[in-house]
N, CA, C, O and the ligand as a Tripos MOL2 file, in Angstrom:
@<TRIPOS>MOLECULE
protein
  241   239    61     0     0
PROTEIN
NO_CHARGES

@<TRIPOS>ATOM
      1 N         -49.6850  -12.4220   32.3940 N.3       1 MET1
      2 CA        -51.0350  -12.9540   32.1910 C.3       1 MET1
      3 C         -50.9950  -14.4780   32.1110 C.2       1 MET1
      4 O         -50.1260  -15.0610   31.4620 O.2       1 MET1
      5 N         -51.9390  -15.0970   32.7730 N.am      2 ILE2
      6 CA        -51.9830  -16.5640   32.7900 C.3       2 ILE2
      7 C         -53.0810  -17.0520   31.8460 C.2       2 ILE2
      8 O         -54.2290  -16.6120   31.9100 O.2       2 ILE2
      9 N         -52.6920  -17.9690   30.9760 N.am      3 PHE3
     10 CA        -53.6890  -18.5480   30.0820 C.3       3 PHE3
     11 C         -54.1120  -19.9010   30.6410 C.2       3 PHE3
     12 O         -53.2720  -20.7900   30.7800 O.2       3 PHE3
     13 N         -55.3500  -20.0760   30.9550 N.am      4 SER4
     14 CA        -55.7910  -21.3580   31.4890 C.3       4 SER4
     15 C         -56.5620  -22.1150   30.4110 C.2       4 SER4
     16 O         -57.0330  -21.5370   29.4320 O.2       4 SER4
     17 N         -56.6750  -23.4200   30.6220 N.am      5 LYS5
     18 CA        -57.4300  -24.2310   29.6620 C.3       5 LYS5
     19 C         -58.8670  -24.4230   30.1310 C.2       5 LYS5
     20 O         -59.6240  -25.2170   29.5730 O.2       5 LYS5
     21 N         -59.2010  -23.7160   31.1160 N.am      6 GLU6
     22 CA        -60.5620  -23.8410   31.6280 C.3       6 GLU6
     23 C         -61.5770  -23.4220   30.5750 C.2       6 GLU6
     24 O         -61.3570  -22.5020   29.7870 O.2       6 GLU6
     25 N         -62.6760  -24.1220   30.5940 N.am      7 LYS7
     26 CA        -63.7510  -23.7310   29.6810 C.3       7 LYS7
     27 C         -64.5860  -22.6490   30.3510 C.2       7 LYS7
     28 O         -64.7340  -22.5950   31.5720 O.2       7 LYS7
     29 N         -65.1030  -21.8240   29.5230 N.am      8 THR8
     30 CA        -65.9920  -20.7960   30.0490 C.3       8 THR8
     31 C         -67.4220  -21.2780   29.8640 C.2       8 THR8
     32 O         -67.8310  -21.6400   28.7610 O.2       8 THR8
     33 N         -68.1520  -21.2790   30.9240 N.am      9 ILE9
     34 CA        -69.5480  -21.6920   30.8250 C.3       9 ILE9
     35 C         -70.4460  -20.4880   31.0470 C.2       9 ILE9
     36 O         -70.3870  -19.8020   32.0670 O.2       9 ILE9
     37 N         -71.2630  -20.2710   30.0600 N.am     10 LEU10
     38 CA        -72.2470  -19.2080   30.1950 C.3      10 LEU10
     39 C         -73.5550  -19.8530   30.6250 C.2      10 LEU10
     40 O         -74.0990  -20.7080   29.9270 O.2      10 LEU10
     41 N         -74.0390  -19.4450   31.7540 N.am     11 ALA11
     42 CA        -75.2810  -20.0370   32.2380 C.3      11 ALA11
     43 C         -76.4360  -19.0660   32.0480 C.2      11 ALA11
     44 O         -76.2990  -17.8540   32.2140 O.2      11 ALA11
     45 N         -77.5610  -19.6370   31.6980 N.am     12 TYR12
     46 CA        -78.7610  -18.8450   31.4830 C.3      12 TYR12
     47 C         -79.8910  -19.3450   32.3540 C.2      12 TYR12
     48 O         -79.9600  -20.5250   32.6970 O.2      12 TYR12
     49 N         -80.7440  -18.4600   32.6950 N.am     13 THR13
     50 CA        -81.9290  -18.8060   33.4500 C.3      13 THR13
     51 C         -83.1420  -18.4290   32.6040 C.2      13 THR13
     52 O         -83.2220  -17.3310   32.0540 O.2      13 THR13
     53 N         -84.0750  -19.3600   32.5150 N.am     14 VAL14
     54 CA        -85.3050  -19.0530   31.7880 C.3      14 VAL14
     55 C         -86.4370  -18.9210   32.8010 C.2      14 VAL14
     56 O         -86.7420  -19.8490   33.5500 O.2      14 VAL14
     57 N         -87.0310  -17.7750   32.8000 N.am     15 GLU15
     58 CA        -88.1480  -17.5190   33.7040 C.3      15 GLU15
     59 C         -89.4580  -17.6520   32.9330 C.2      15 GLU15
     60 O         -89.5540  -17.2830   31.7630 O.2      15 GLU15
     61 N         -90.4430  -18.1800   33.6090 N.am     16 LYS16
     62 CA        -91.7500  -18.3190   32.9670 C.3      16 LYS16
     63 C         -92.7960  -17.6410   33.8390 C.2      16 LYS16
     64 O         -92.8240  -17.8060   35.0590 O.2      16 LYS16
     65 N         -93.6390  -16.8850   33.1880 N.am     17 CYS17
     66 CA        -94.7110  -16.2400   33.9250 C.3      17 CYS17
     67 C         -95.9580  -17.1160   33.8570 C.2      17 CYS17
     68 O         -96.4400  -17.4100   32.7630 O.2      17 CYS17
     69 N         -96.4850  -17.5340   34.9960 N.am     18 PRO18
     70 CA        -97.6650  -18.4090   34.9870 C.3      18 PRO18
     71 C         -98.9250  -17.6660   34.5550 C.2      18 PRO18
     72 O         -99.9330  -18.2830   34.2120 O.2      18 PRO18
     73 N         -98.8610  -16.3760   34.5750 N.am     19 LYS19
     74 CA       -100.0530  -15.5860   34.2780 C.3      19 LYS19
     75 C        -100.2360  -15.3570   32.7850 C.2      19 LYS19
     76 O        -101.3020  -15.6250   32.2310 O.2      19 LYS19
     77 N         -99.1890  -14.8610   32.1400 N.am     20 CYS20
     78 CA        -99.3150  -14.5770   30.7010 C.3      20 CYS20
     79 C         -98.5520  -15.5850   29.8480 C.2      20 CYS20
     80 O         -98.5210  -15.4690   28.6230 O.2      20 CYS20
     81 N         -97.9370  -16.5760   30.4990 N.am     21 LYS21
     82 CA        -97.2630  -17.6880   29.8130 C.3      21 LYS21
     83 C         -96.0660  -17.2620   28.9700 C.2      21 LYS21
     84 O         -95.6560  -17.9800   28.0590 O.2      21 LYS21
     85 N         -95.5250  -16.1280   29.2670 N.am     22 LYS22
     86 CA        -94.3720  -15.6880   28.4980 C.3      22 LYS22
     87 C         -93.0810  -16.1930   29.1400 C.2      22 LYS22
     88 O         -92.9860  -16.3570   30.3560 O.2      22 LYS22
     89 N         -92.1040  -16.4290   28.2910 N.am     23 PHE23
     90 CA        -90.7920  -16.8410   28.7690 C.3      23 PHE23
     91 C         -89.8170  -15.6830   28.6430 C.2      23 PHE23
     92 O         -89.9270  -14.8450   27.7480 O.2      23 PHE23
     93 N         -88.8990  -15.6580   29.5250 N.am     24 HIS24
     94 CA        -87.8940  -14.6050   29.4880 C.3      24 HIS24
     95 C         -86.5490  -15.2000   29.8350 C.2      24 HIS24
     96 O         -86.3830  -15.8040   30.8950 O.2      24 HIS24
     97 N         -85.5990  -15.0340   28.9540 N.am     25 LYS25
     98 CA        -84.2730  -15.5950   29.1790 C.3      25 LYS25
     99 C         -83.3370  -14.5020   29.6840 C.2      25 LYS25
    100 O         -83.3010  -13.3940   29.1490 O.2      25 LYS25
    101 N         -82.5990  -14.8340   30.7020 N.am     26 ARG26
    102 CA        -81.6200  -13.8500   31.2080 C.3      26 ARG26
    103 C         -80.3750  -14.5880   31.6860 C.2      26 ARG26
    104 O         -80.3530  -15.8160   31.7720 O.2      26 ARG26
    105 N         -79.3600  -13.8250   31.9890 N.am     27 ASP27
    106 CA        -78.1460  -14.4320   32.5100 C.3      27 ASP27
    107 C         -78.4270  -15.0650   33.8650 C.2      27 ASP27
    108 O         -79.1800  -14.5310   34.6790 O.2      27 ASP27
    109 N         -77.8040  -16.2110   34.0810 N.am     28 PHE28
    110 CA        -77.9230  -16.8790   35.3710 C.3      28 PHE28
    111 C         -77.2820  -16.0200   36.4450 C.2      28 PHE28
    112 O         -76.2110  -15.4510   36.2380 O.2      28 PHE28
    113 N         -77.9180  -15.9300   37.5560 N.am     29 SER29
    114 CA        -77.2530  -15.2600   38.6730 C.3      29 SER29
    115 C         -77.2440  -16.1830   39.8780 C.2      29 SER29
    116 O         -78.1390  -17.0100   40.0540 O.2      29 SER29
    117 N         -76.2410  -16.0320   40.6840 N.am     30 GLU30
    118 CA        -76.0730  -16.9270   41.8160 C.3      30 GLU30
    119 C         -77.3000  -16.9120   42.7140 C.2      30 GLU30
    120 O         -77.8670  -15.8570   42.9990 O.2      30 GLU30
    121 N         -77.6920  -18.0820   43.1470 N.am     31 GLY31
    122 CA        -78.8640  -18.1570   44.0090 C.3      31 GLY31
    123 C         -80.1280  -18.5330   43.2580 C.2      31 GLY31
    124 O         -81.1760  -18.7420   43.8700 O.2      31 GLY31
    125 N         -80.0390  -18.6200   41.9290 N.am     32 ASP32
    126 CA        -81.2000  -19.0510   41.1600 C.3      32 ASP32
    127 C         -81.4680  -20.5240   41.4150 C.2      32 ASP32
    128 O         -80.5730  -21.3560   41.2670 O.2      32 ASP32
    129 N         -82.6780  -20.8450   41.7910 N.am     33 ILE33
    130 CA        -83.0460  -22.2400   42.0520 C.3      33 ILE33
    131 C         -84.2780  -22.5620   41.2230 C.2      33 ILE33
    132 O         -85.2260  -21.7790   41.1590 O.2      33 ILE33
    133 N         -84.2460  -23.7290   40.5900 N.am     34 LEU34
    134 CA        -85.3540  -24.1550   39.7400 C.3      34 LEU34
    135 C         -86.6930  -24.1100   40.4730 C.2      34 LEU34
    136 O         -86.7910  -24.4720   41.6450 O.2      34 LEU34
    137 N         -87.6950  -23.6680   39.7690 N.am     35 PHE35
    138 CA        -89.0880  -23.6830   40.2360 C.3      35 PHE35
    139 C         -89.3520  -22.7900   41.4510 C.2      35 PHE35
    140 O         -90.3670  -22.9400   42.1320 O.2      35 PHE35
    141 N         -88.4460  -21.8780   41.7100 N.am     36 THR36
    142 CA        -88.7240  -20.9080   42.7630 C.3      36 THR36
    143 C         -89.1780  -19.6060   42.1110 C.2      36 THR36
    144 O         -88.9720  -19.3870   40.9170 O.2      36 THR36
    145 N         -89.7810  -18.7740   42.8920 N.am     37 ASN37
    146 CA        -90.1970  -17.4830   42.3720 C.3      37 ASN37
    147 C         -88.9740  -16.6540   42.0110 C.2      37 ASN37
    148 O         -87.9790  -16.6350   42.7360 O.2      37 ASN37
    149 N         -89.0670  -15.9880   40.9060 N.am     38 SER38
    150 CA        -87.9320  -15.1900   40.4830 C.3      38 SER38
    151 C         -88.2610  -13.7080   40.5880 C.2      38 SER38
    152 O         -88.3140  -13.1450   41.6820 O.2      38 SER38
    153 N         -88.4780  -13.0960   39.4520 N.am     39 SER39
    154 CA        -88.6980  -11.6520   39.4880 C.3      39 SER39
    155 C         -90.0680  -11.3140   38.9150 C.2      39 SER39
    156 O         -90.8300  -12.1840   38.4950 O.2      39 SER39
    157 N         -90.3400  -10.0510   38.9170 N.am     40 LYS40
    158 CA        -91.6180   -9.5950   38.3780 C.3      40 LYS40
    159 C         -91.6210   -9.7300   36.8680 C.2      40 LYS40
    160 O         -90.6150   -9.4810   36.2050 O.2      40 LYS40
    161 N         -92.7490  -10.1230   36.3420 N.am     41 CYS41
    162 CA        -92.8970  -10.2770   34.8990 C.3      41 CYS41
    163 C         -92.8040   -8.9090   34.2140 C.2      41 CYS41
    164 O         -93.2980   -7.9010   34.7200 O.2      41 CYS41
    165 N         -92.1510   -8.9110   33.0440 N.am     42 ASN42
    166 CA        -92.0280   -7.6560   32.2950 C.3      42 ASN42
    167 C         -93.2870   -7.3280   31.5150 C.2      42 ASN42
    168 O         -93.4520   -6.2010   31.0510 O.2      42 ASN42
    169 N         -94.1620   -8.2830   31.3680 N.am     43 PHE43
    170 CA        -95.3080   -8.1030   30.4900 C.3      43 PHE43
    171 C         -96.6260   -7.9160   31.2390 C.2      43 PHE43
    172 O         -97.5650   -7.3140   30.7190 O.2      43 PHE43
    173 N         -96.6840   -8.4270   32.4410 N.am     44 CYS44
    174 CA        -97.8840   -8.2460   33.2380 C.3      44 CYS44
    175 C         -97.4580   -8.0770   34.6960 C.2      44 CYS44
    176 O         -96.2750   -7.8750   34.9690 O.2      44 CYS44
    177 N         -98.3950   -8.1570   35.6260 N.am     45 ASP45
    178 CA        -98.0000   -7.9540   37.0200 C.3      45 ASP45
    179 C         -97.7810   -9.2760   37.7540 C.2      45 ASP45
    180 O         -97.7860   -9.3210   38.9840 O.2      45 ASP45
    181 N         -97.5900  -10.3490   36.9860 N.am     46 GLY46
    182 CA        -97.3440  -11.6550   37.5930 C.3      46 GLY46
    183 C         -95.9150  -11.7830   38.1010 C.2      46 GLY46
    184 O         -95.0540  -10.9510   37.8140 O.2      46 GLY46
    185 N         -95.6880  -12.8470   38.8610 N.am     47 ILE47
    186 CA        -94.3360  -13.1420   39.3320 C.3      47 ILE47
    187 C         -93.8450  -14.3750   38.5830 C.2      47 ILE47
    188 O         -94.4960  -15.4200   38.5910 O.2      47 ILE47
    189 N         -92.7120  -14.2440   37.9480 N.am     48 THR48
    190 CA        -92.2060  -15.3600   37.1590 C.3      48 THR48
    191 C         -91.5690  -16.4170   38.0640 C.2      48 THR48
    192 O         -91.0940  -16.1120   39.1580 O.2      48 THR48
    193 N         -91.5690  -17.6380   37.5950 N.am     49 THR49
    194 CA        -90.8380  -18.6960   38.2850 C.3      49 THR49
    195 C         -89.7390  -19.1990   37.3580 C.2      49 THR49
    196 O         -89.8480  -19.0880   36.1370 O.2      49 THR49
    197 N         -88.7000  -19.7430   37.9340 N.am     50 ILE50
    198 CA        -87.5790  -20.2300   37.1390 C.3      50 ILE50
    199 C         -87.9430  -21.5800   36.5480 C.2      50 ILE50
    200 O         -88.1710  -22.5500   37.2710 O.2      50 ILE50
    201 N         -87.9950  -21.6260   35.2450 N.am     51 ASP51
    202 CA        -88.4710  -22.8050   34.5390 C.3      51 ASP51
    203 C         -87.3070  -23.6810   34.0940 C.2      51 ASP51
    204 O         -87.4360  -24.9030   34.0150 O.2      51 ASP51
    205 N         -86.1880  -23.0630   33.8080 N.am     52 LYS52
    206 CA        -85.0880  -23.8130   33.2270 C.3      52 LYS52
    207 C         -83.7780  -23.0960   33.5100 C.2      52 LYS52
    208 O         -83.7040  -21.8670   33.4790 O.2      52 LYS52
    209 N         -82.7500  -23.8820   33.7850 N.am     53 ILE53
    210 CA        -81.4110  -23.3040   33.8920 C.3      53 ILE53
    211 C         -80.5130  -24.1370   32.9920 C.2      53 ILE53
    212 O         -80.4620  -25.3610   33.1180 O.2      53 ILE53
    213 N         -79.8200  -23.4870   32.1010 N.am     54 PHE54
    214 CA        -78.9390  -24.2490   31.2350 C.3      54 PHE54
    215 C         -77.6460  -23.4810   30.9880 C.2      54 PHE54
    216 O         -77.5630  -22.2680   31.1770 O.2      54 PHE54
    217 N         -76.6560  -24.2280   30.5630 N.am     55 GLY55
    218 CA        -75.3580  -23.6040   30.3290 C.3      55 GLY55
    219 C         -74.8470  -23.8700   28.9310 C.2      55 GLY55
    220 O         -75.1020  -24.9270   28.3550 O.2      55 GLY55
    221 N         -74.1440  -22.9300   28.4030 N.am     56 THR56
    222 CA        -73.4980  -23.0750   27.1140 C.3      56 THR56
    223 C         -71.9950  -23.0360   27.3450 C.2      56 THR56
    224 O         -71.4840  -22.1340   28.0100 O.2      56 THR56
    225 N         -71.2880  -24.0190   26.7930 N.am     57 VAL57
    226 CA        -69.8490  -24.0660   27.0010 C.3      57 VAL57
    227 C         -69.1590  -23.3750   25.8330 C.2      57 VAL57
    228 O         -69.3890  -23.6900   24.6650 O.2      57 VAL57
    229 N         -68.3300  -22.4500   26.1800 N.am     58 LEU58
    230 CA        -67.5440  -21.7590   25.1550 C.3      58 LEU58
    231 C         -66.1470  -22.3760   25.1360 C.2      58 LEU58
    232 O         -65.4370  -22.3430   26.1410 O.2      58 LEU58
    233 N         -65.7630  -22.9270   24.0160 N.am     59 LYS59
    234 CA        -64.4080  -23.4860   23.9300 C.3      59 LYS59
    235 C         -63.4520  -22.3880   23.5070 C.2      59 LYS59
    236 O         -63.7530  -21.5550   22.6520 O.2      59 LYS59
    237 N         -62.3020  -22.4190   24.1310 N.am     60 LYS60
    238 CA        -61.3420  -21.3740   23.8100 C.3      60 LYS60
    239 C         -60.4310  -21.8310   22.6780 C.2      60 LYS60
    240 O         -59.5460  -21.0850   22.2580 O.2      60 LYS60
    241 ZN        -96.6300  -12.1370   32.8230 Zn       61 ZN61
@<TRIPOS>BOND
     1     1     2 1
     2     2     3 1
     3     3     4 2
     4     3     5 am
     5     5     6 1
     6     6     7 1
     7     7     8 2
     8     7     9 am
     9     9    10 1
    10    10    11 1
    11    11    12 2
    12    11    13 am
    13    13    14 1
    14    14    15 1
    15    15    16 2
    16    15    17 am
    17    17    18 1
    18    18    19 1
    19    19    20 2
    20    19    21 am
    21    21    22 1
    22    22    23 1
    23    23    24 2
    24    23    25 am
    25    25    26 1
    26    26    27 1
    27    27    28 2
    28    27    29 am
    29    29    30 1
    30    30    31 1
    31    31    32 2
    32    31    33 am
    33    33    34 1
    34    34    35 1
    35    35    36 2
    36    35    37 am
    37    37    38 1
    38    38    39 1
    39    39    40 2
    40    39    41 am
    41    41    42 1
    42    42    43 1
    43    43    44 2
    44    43    45 am
    45    45    46 1
    46    46    47 1
    47    47    48 2
    48    47    49 am
    49    49    50 1
    50    50    51 1
    51    51    52 2
    52    51    53 am
    53    53    54 1
    54    54    55 1
    55    55    56 2
    56    55    57 am
    57    57    58 1
    58    58    59 1
    59    59    60 2
    60    59    61 am
    61    61    62 1
    62    62    63 1
    63    63    64 2
    64    63    65 am
    65    65    66 1
    66    66    67 1
    67    67    68 2
    68    67    69 am
    69    69    70 1
    70    70    71 1
    71    71    72 2
    72    71    73 am
    73    73    74 1
    74    74    75 1
    75    75    76 2
    76    75    77 am
    77    77    78 1
    78    78    79 1
    79    79    80 2
    80    79    81 am
    81    81    82 1
    82    82    83 1
    83    83    84 2
    84    83    85 am
    85    85    86 1
    86    86    87 1
    87    87    88 2
    88    87    89 am
    89    89    90 1
    90    90    91 1
    91    91    92 2
    92    91    93 am
    93    93    94 1
    94    94    95 1
    95    95    96 2
    96    95    97 am
    97    97    98 1
    98    98    99 1
    99    99   100 2
   100    99   101 am
   101   101   102 1
   102   102   103 1
   103   103   104 2
   104   103   105 am
   105   105   106 1
   106   106   107 1
   107   107   108 2
   108   107   109 am
   109   109   110 1
   110   110   111 1
   111   111   112 2
   112   111   113 am
   113   113   114 1
   114   114   115 1
   115   115   116 2
   116   115   117 am
   117   117   118 1
   118   118   119 1
   119   119   120 2
   120   119   121 am
   121   121   122 1
   122   122   123 1
   123   123   124 2
   124   123   125 am
   125   125   126 1
   126   126   127 1
   127   127   128 2
   128   127   129 am
   129   129   130 1
   130   130   131 1
   131   131   132 2
   132   131   133 am
   133   133   134 1
   134   134   135 1
   135   135   136 2
   136   135   137 am
   137   137   138 1
   138   138   139 1
   139   139   140 2
   140   139   141 am
   141   141   142 1
   142   142   143 1
   143   143   144 2
   144   143   145 am
   145   145   146 1
   146   146   147 1
   147   147   148 2
   148   147   149 am
   149   149   150 1
   150   150   151 1
   151   151   152 2
   152   151   153 am
   153   153   154 1
   154   154   155 1
   155   155   156 2
   156   155   157 am
   157   157   158 1
   158   158   159 1
   159   159   160 2
   160   159   161 am
   161   161   162 1
   162   162   163 1
   163   163   164 2
   164   163   165 am
   165   165   166 1
   166   166   167 1
   167   167   168 2
   168   167   169 am
   169   169   170 1
   170   170   171 1
   171   171   172 2
   172   171   173 am
   173   173   174 1
   174   174   175 1
   175   175   176 2
   176   175   177 am
   177   177   178 1
   178   178   179 1
   179   179   180 2
   180   179   181 am
   181   181   182 1
   182   182   183 1
   183   183   184 2
   184   183   185 am
   185   185   186 1
   186   186   187 1
   187   187   188 2
   188   187   189 am
   189   189   190 1
   190   190   191 1
   191   191   192 2
   192   191   193 am
   193   193   194 1
   194   194   195 1
   195   195   196 2
   196   195   197 am
   197   197   198 1
   198   198   199 1
   199   199   200 2
   200   199   201 am
   201   201   202 1
   202   202   203 1
   203   203   204 2
   204   203   205 am
   205   205   206 1
   206   206   207 1
   207   207   208 2
   208   207   209 am
   209   209   210 1
   210   210   211 1
   211   211   212 2
   212   211   213 am
   213   213   214 1
   214   214   215 1
   215   215   216 2
   216   215   217 am
   217   217   218 1
   218   218   219 1
   219   219   220 2
   220   219   221 am
   221   221   222 1
   222   222   223 1
   223   223   224 2
   224   223   225 am
   225   225   226 1
   226   226   227 1
   227   227   228 2
   228   227   229 am
   229   229   230 1
   230   230   231 1
   231   231   232 2
   232   231   233 am
   233   233   234 1
   234   234   235 1
   235   235   236 2
   236   235   237 am
   237   237   238 1
   238   238   239 1
   239   239   240 2
@<TRIPOS>SUBSTRUCTURE
     1 MET1         2 RESIDUE 1 A MET
     2 ILE2         6 RESIDUE 1 A ILE
     3 PHE3        10 RESIDUE 1 A PHE
     4 SER4        14 RESIDUE 1 A SER
     5 LYS5        18 RESIDUE 1 A LYS
     6 GLU6        22 RESIDUE 1 A GLU
     7 LYS7        26 RESIDUE 1 A LYS
     8 THR8        30 RESIDUE 1 A THR
     9 ILE9        34 RESIDUE 1 A ILE
    10 LEU10       38 RESIDUE 1 A LEU
    11 ALA11       42 RESIDUE 1 A ALA
    12 TYR12       46 RESIDUE 1 A TYR
    13 THR13       50 RESIDUE 1 A THR
    14 VAL14       54 RESIDUE 1 A VAL
    15 GLU15       58 RESIDUE 1 A GLU
    16 LYS16       62 RESIDUE 1 A LYS
    17 CYS17       66 RESIDUE 1 A CYS
    18 PRO18       70 RESIDUE 1 A PRO
    19 LYS19       74 RESIDUE 1 A LYS
    20 CYS20       78 RESIDUE 1 A CYS
    21 LYS21       82 RESIDUE 1 A LYS
    22 LYS22       86 RESIDUE 1 A LYS
    23 PHE23       90 RESIDUE 1 A PHE
    24 HIS24       94 RESIDUE 1 A HIS
    25 LYS25       98 RESIDUE 1 A LYS
    26 ARG26      102 RESIDUE 1 A ARG
    27 ASP27      106 RESIDUE 1 A ASP
    28 PHE28      110 RESIDUE 1 A PHE
    29 SER29      114 RESIDUE 1 A SER
    30 GLU30      118 RESIDUE 1 A GLU
    31 GLY31      122 RESIDUE 1 A GLY
    32 ASP32      126 RESIDUE 1 A ASP
    33 ILE33      130 RESIDUE 1 A ILE
    34 LEU34      134 RESIDUE 1 A LEU
    35 PHE35      138 RESIDUE 1 A PHE
    36 THR36      142 RESIDUE 1 A THR
    37 ASN37      146 RESIDUE 1 A ASN
    38 SER38      150 RESIDUE 1 A SER
    39 SER39      154 RESIDUE 1 A SER
    40 LYS40      158 RESIDUE 1 A LYS
    41 CYS41      162 RESIDUE 1 A CYS
    42 ASN42      166 RESIDUE 1 A ASN
    43 PHE43      170 RESIDUE 1 A PHE
    44 CYS44      174 RESIDUE 1 A CYS
    45 ASP45      178 RESIDUE 1 A ASP
    46 GLY46      182 RESIDUE 1 A GLY
    47 ILE47      186 RESIDUE 1 A ILE
    48 THR48      190 RESIDUE 1 A THR
    49 THR49      194 RESIDUE 1 A THR
    50 ILE50      198 RESIDUE 1 A ILE
    51 ASP51      202 RESIDUE 1 A ASP
    52 LYS52      206 RESIDUE 1 A LYS
    53 ILE53      210 RESIDUE 1 A ILE
    54 PHE54      214 RESIDUE 1 A PHE
    55 GLY55      218 RESIDUE 1 A GLY
    56 THR56      222 RESIDUE 1 A THR
    57 VAL57      226 RESIDUE 1 A VAL
    58 LEU58      230 RESIDUE 1 A LEU
    59 LYS59      234 RESIDUE 1 A LYS
    60 LYS60      238 RESIDUE 1 A LYS
    61 ZN61       241 GROUP 0 **** ****
């Protein structure tokens, strides 16, 4: 087993629904681009847009 000193970055995507104004945080997935349409809103029938992408660094 190889132990690396690389940091682990956990990235999150925050989706915002323009219809009901709710925010939803989920794990970042490849291909997420800011301010593009994301997925269907869990609370209404709106389509959420990606409002924020941020990362948390986990130190080993
Ligand atoms: Zn909604």
